[in-house]
N, C-alpha and C positions, 0 to 999 in steps of 0.2 A: 703445231707440234711442240714448239719450244715452250709455249706457255703451259701446255698440258704437263710437260716434264717438270717445269718450275712448280706448278701446283702440286704435283705428286711429291715433290721434294720438300715443299713447305707446309703441306696440309696439316701436319701435326705440330708445326712450330708455333710459338706464341705470337702469332700475327693476328692482330685484332679482328679484321674482317672474317677470317676463318673461325676464330674462336666464337665470335658472336653468332654466326651461322649454325655452327655445331650445337651451340647453347640453345638457340631457338628450337631446333628439332634435328637431333642427330640421326633420326631415321630418314629424313628427307635430304639432309645435306651431307651426303656420303662422298667418298672420293670420286666415283663416276659422276655424280651429279655436279660437284664442284669443278670437275675437269672440263665441263661444258661451258663454264663462264666465258664471256667474251669481254676483253678489255675495252674500256672506253677512253682511258687516259694512260698516258706513259709519262713518267716523271723521273727527275734526279733531285737529290737533296745532299747538301753538304752540312754536316753538323759539328758544332763546337760545344763542348761540355764544360760547365762552370760549377765549381763548388763555392758556396757562400758560407761563411763562418763568422762567429763572434770571437773577438780577441778579448780574453778575460783580463788582460793587462791594460786595456784601453779604459781609463777612468771615465771618459766622456760618453761611453756606450751604455745606453740604459738597460741593456740585456747582459752586462758582464758578470752579474751575479746570479744568473739563472742556474738551477740545478744541473748537475752533469747529466748529459744524455744517456739513455739506457741502451744505446746500440753496443752490441758485443764488440770488442776490439778486433776480432777476426772478420767482422763485416765492414769495418771502417776502411776508407782509402788509406794507404800507407802514410800519406802526409799527416793525417789526423791521429794515427796511432803514434807517430813520432813526435808530434808537436801538440802535447795535451793542453796547452794554454788556449788553443784554437777549438771552438765548439762548433762542430758541423751542424748546420741548421737547415740548409736548403741545397738542392742540386737543381741546376738549370741547363738548358741547352738552347742554343741559337741555330735554327735551321734556315738555310736559304734554299728554296726549292723552285723548280721550274716544271711546269706541266704542259703537255701538248695533247690535243684530242688525236685519238688514233684514226678516226675514220672521217677527217675533214680534207676537203680538196685543197684548201688553201692553208698554209701554216699559220697557226695562231698559238700564242703561248700566254700563260698566266704565271707571274712570278709572285712567290709568297715568302715572306720572312716571318718566322714564328719564334717567339721566346716562350719557352715552357719551364714551368717551375714546379718542383716536387719537394714537399716538406720532409725533411729528415729528422727533425727534432721529434722525439717520440712521447714527450710528456704532454698529455692532452690539454691540461688547462692553460699552457702557453702557446700551443700550435696556432690557434686563430689570432692571437695578439701578434706573433712573429709575422704571420702572413699579412695581416692588416697593415703593419708598419711597412713592410716590403712593398706591398701593393701601392700605398700612399707615396712611397719614394719613387716607384716606377711612373706613376702618373705626374708627380711634380717635376722630375728630372727628364723624363723621356716621353711624356704624353702617352704612355702605354696603359691600357685598361684591360681587365680580364676578359677573355673570350672563351666560349665553350665549343664552338664549331671546329671540327677536325679540318686539316688541310684539304682533304679530299672533298668534304662538304662545301668548303669555301670555293674551290675550283669548279665543282659541278654547277654551283649557283651562277658563277661568272660565264661559263660556257652556255 
């Protein structure tokens, strides 16, 4: 009953699984149909958000002369509207998650740490260069490589 109430509350929210199902076939994936879903995992996640920027005053930075981003001031985090020498280029989050199967007799858990990056720089011809440099630094300094599988998909594979 609690899950059904949660589904009814979240069904129109921007939650990827519900959005995807409704996109696939809104006539099939209705509220009554989605209310019949049975959970297979339960999880908890702690998120830390990070803003990555270019300091235009840093003469050693190869990007310090890039054109001003085209993000309107009212869409910028206040830090960047108050400090115009910093150019907001990436937003990232670090998630620490733990998942448990709902229907297992013995407790099993899977822990996942995920570092997600979203480009915020809007000038197209420089976006891929910024991401390439950032990805290379992540690999060099932290041995992190880009992955496409969602946390859910990774956990289901491990269970």
